[in-house]
N, C-alpha and C positions, 0 to 999 in steps of 0.2 A: 144761451144755447143749452140744450139738455146734454147730459153726459150718459152714455150707455157703455156697458161692459159685457164681457162674455158671461154667458149663463153657465154656472158650474154646479155640480152636485158631488159631494164627497171629494172635493178638490180635483175633479175631472170635468172636462168639457161636457156640457149637456146640450146635445144637438138634436135636430129634427130635420128630416128631408121634407121639403115643401114642394108641392106640385106648382109648376109655373102658372097653372090656371087659377091658383089661389092668390097670386100676387096682384096687388092693386096698383102700386106705383113704386118707383125707386126712391131712394133718399140719399142725401149728401152727407157722408161721414168724413170727419177729419181727425186723424190720430191725435190724441192728447199726449203731448210729450213733455219731457223735462228740459231744463236748460243746463248745459248746452244740448241742442237737438242731436239725437242719435243719427249720425251720418250713414249708418247702415240701412236705414229705412228707405224704401223705394216704392214706386207704384206697383211693383210686383210682389212685395213681401209685407206691406204694411198691415194687411188684415191678419196675417199670421203672427207678426211680432208685437204689435201694439196691444196693450191690455185694455185701454179705455179710449173712447171716441167721443167727439162732440157731434151731436146730431143737429144739423142746421135746418130748422123748420121754415126758414125764410127763403130758401132757394128751391126751385122746382126745375127739373131737367128740361121740361118743355119750354121754359123761358129762353134757353139758349137756341133752341131750334126755331123759335119764332122771331128772333132778332136777326133780320136780314134786310 
């Protein structure tokens, strides 16, 4: 899996607001953590707390909606 991390410039987050019209599809990210796993991570704060993520190119969100 690929590893992605925050974009920074001069040690500050480099961000851009993107219109929803420009989005093609979503992706599956999983926080890259150390051992032992940080128990303070949750589904609500992982994007803010984690520095690096695994990008899973093999999973597609539509896969779950088609399995019925």
